[in-house]
N, C-alpha and C positions, 0 to 999 in steps of 0.2 A: 557604395554608400552603406555605412554601418547601420545596424538595426535601430538604435535609438533615434538617430538623425532621420532615418527613413520614416519611422513612425511619426515623428514630429511634423515632417512635411506633409504626410498624408492627412494628419489631423488638421493641419492648417488649411489644406484644400477643402476638407469637409466643412470647417467653420466658415470659410469664405462663401462656399456655395449656400449653406443654410442661412447665413446672415444676409446675403443678397436676396435669396428667396423670401425671407421674412420681410425685408425692407421694401421689396417691389410688389409683394402681394397686397393688393388694396389700392395704393396710389397709382400703380402703373397698369396692372392687370387684375381682373376680378378674382378675389379669393374664393368665390363660389365654385370656380372650375378647378383650381389647383390647390385650394386650401392654404394653410400656413403651417410652418414647422411647429409653432407653439400649439396650434389647434390639433395637429396630428399627435403630438406628445400627450395631450390631454385625452384624446380618443384612445390611444394605446394604453394609457394608465387605466382607464375605465374598462377596456376590453380585458386587460390582465386581471383586474380585481374581480370582474364578474365571471371569469373563467372561459369566455368564448374564444379568445385568442389562443389560449393553451390547447383547447379542444380541437380547433381547426388546424393548428400547427401539428398536433399529434397525428391527426388523420392523414395529412399530406405526408408526414414523415414515414408513417407505416406504408403508405402506397409506394413511396419512392424507394424505401429500403427493400421491400419485398420484390418490387419490380426489378430493381438493380441486381439483386442476388440471382433471380431467375434468369434475367437477360445476360448477365456476365458469364454465368455457368454455361448457358447455351451458346453464346458467342465464342467462348474459348474452345468448347468441344467441337463445334462446327469448323472453326479455323484449323484446329489440329488435324481433323479428319481430311479436310479438303487440301491442306498443305502437303499431306502425304500421298494424295491421289490426284495426279495431274489430270487424268481423264474426267473424274468426277467434278473437279474444279472448273474445267472448260465447259461442262454441261450446265452446272448450277450457278456459276458466278453471274451471268447476265440476268438471271431471274432475281438474284439477291440485289443486284444493282437497281433493277426496276422497282423493287419494293422500297429500296432506300430513297429513290427519287420521288416517291409519293409524299406530298405535304402531310405533316402530322395532323393538321387541323381537318384534313379530309378523311383520315382514318378514325378520328375520335368518335364521330357519330355512329360509325359501324360497330366499334367496340362497345359503345353504350347499348346499341341495339342487340348485339350478340350476348353480352355478359351482364346487362342491367346497369342500374345507376349506383350500385353499391361498390364495395371495395375492388371487386375482381376486374372491372373494366379499366380502372385507373392503374392497377398493377400490371395488367397486360399491355397497356399503352407504354408505361415506363419500361417494361421488359423488352418490348420490341425496339424501342429507341436504343437501349443499352446493348442489346444483342447485335445490332447492325454495326454500331461504332466499335465495339470490342472485336467483332469478327474481322472487319476490314483492317484494323491496326495489327491484330495478331497475325492474320494471314500474310500481310505484306512483310511483317517483321520476320516471320519464319522463312518466307520465300527469298528474302534478301540477306539471309545469313551468310557470313563470310565463307566463300568456297575454299579459301586456303586453310582455314581452321578445320573444315570438314575433311579435306584431303589429308591433313596431318593425322586426324583421328582415324581415318580409314587405314592409313599406313601403319598405325599402331594397333591395327586389328580390332577396332571398336565395332561392336555389333550395332544394329539399327537403334535399339533402345538406348544404349550408351551414347551414341552419336546425338540422338535427340535430347537426352537429359543433360549431358555434360557440355555440348557444343552449341546446338541449335537454340535451345531454350535460353541459356544465359545470353547469347548474342542477340536474341530477339527481345529480351526483357525490357529494354527501353521502349520499344514499340508497344509491347503488351501493357506496360504500366501507363503509358500515355493514353491508350484506349480505355483502360479502367479508370483513369483520372478524369478524362473529359466527358465520360459517359455519366458520371454521377450528377453533375448539374443538369445534363440533358435529360436524365431520368426524372429529375424534379420538374423540368419543363413539361415533359410528357404527361406526368400525373396531373399537373395544374391545367394543361390544355383539356384533358378529359374532364376535369372538374368544371371547366367553363361550359361544357356541353350539357351535362346533367349531373347533379350531385346533391347531397344533403349536408355536406360539410367539407371542410378543407379550406386552404388559402384561396384556391380558385373560386370556390363557392363564396367566400367572404368578399372577394373583389367584385364578382358579378352581382352579389346581393346589394352591396353598398352602392354600386354604380346604378342599379335599377331604382334605388331610392334617392338618387342624386346626393349621396353622402360622399363628397369628394375627400373629406378627411379620412374616412374609412377605406376608400379605394387607394389613396396614396399610402396609407399605413400598410395595407396588404402588399403593395408593390415594394415598399421599403423593406418589409420583413423578408420577402423573397430575395431581394438584393443582399441583405445581411446574411441570410442562410447560404447563398452561393459564395459570398466572400469568405465566410467561415469555413465552408467545405474546401474551397480552393487553398486556403492557408494550411489547413490540416493535411491535405493531399500533397502539397508542395514539400512539407516536412517529411512525410512518409516516403515519398519518392526519393528525396535526397538521401535518406538513410538507407533505403534499399539499394541504391545505385552508388554507394560509396566506393565500391570496388572498381568503378570505371576510372580510367586515366583522367587526370585533370587536364583541361584544355586552356591555352592562352593564359596560363598562370592564375586562373580563377579557382576558387575553392568551392567544393560541393557543399550544399546546404547540410 
């Protein structure tokens, strides 16, 4: 499906959803609990004009970006080291899996307790989520590199660094980019979850604050803003990934983005 037609159908789905919501809110179910799209638009306009939405969005963006950068760097380095050392991987991998299995909401109170309610606890939460996702994708990508390519490089007398840089890393790049891609919205989720526990600003704080005052329009507005941010990030990352992986062979006659 071509770009213009795809955008048209997506916009049509959005219009149908919003129109149905607007029409049913009130006559069918109480607007007190889910508000109305028109009321949410008014709430967003006021929040933009008085600067509160921009301030909260900036706080969450800083937490997400800082946490993502720290976590991505840590996940890549850990994966590169363990992928080169089978013994270390066998020892440490179960512990990393155990940490990955802990629900994020269970860790958030500890992070707030350890690092306070300011920026650091949210950054660390986003960093942990990012680190684990990037680590597992990168590690599996390196470990599953094509052995035939490695053998050819060894026959050509490639040293360990040349083998890693010219064969293993390019072959694992789809896995690595996938980990980097999916961890960005998850880093946002991690930061917002930490804001739910204790914070003085951010989109998570906005949602919790409006919920506590029974302001359903504000709560729904915060949720919609989060959805729009994730959609925007996904679109940008799709395009970046498509450009970086243009060298890959086309499959089933499809064109790379």
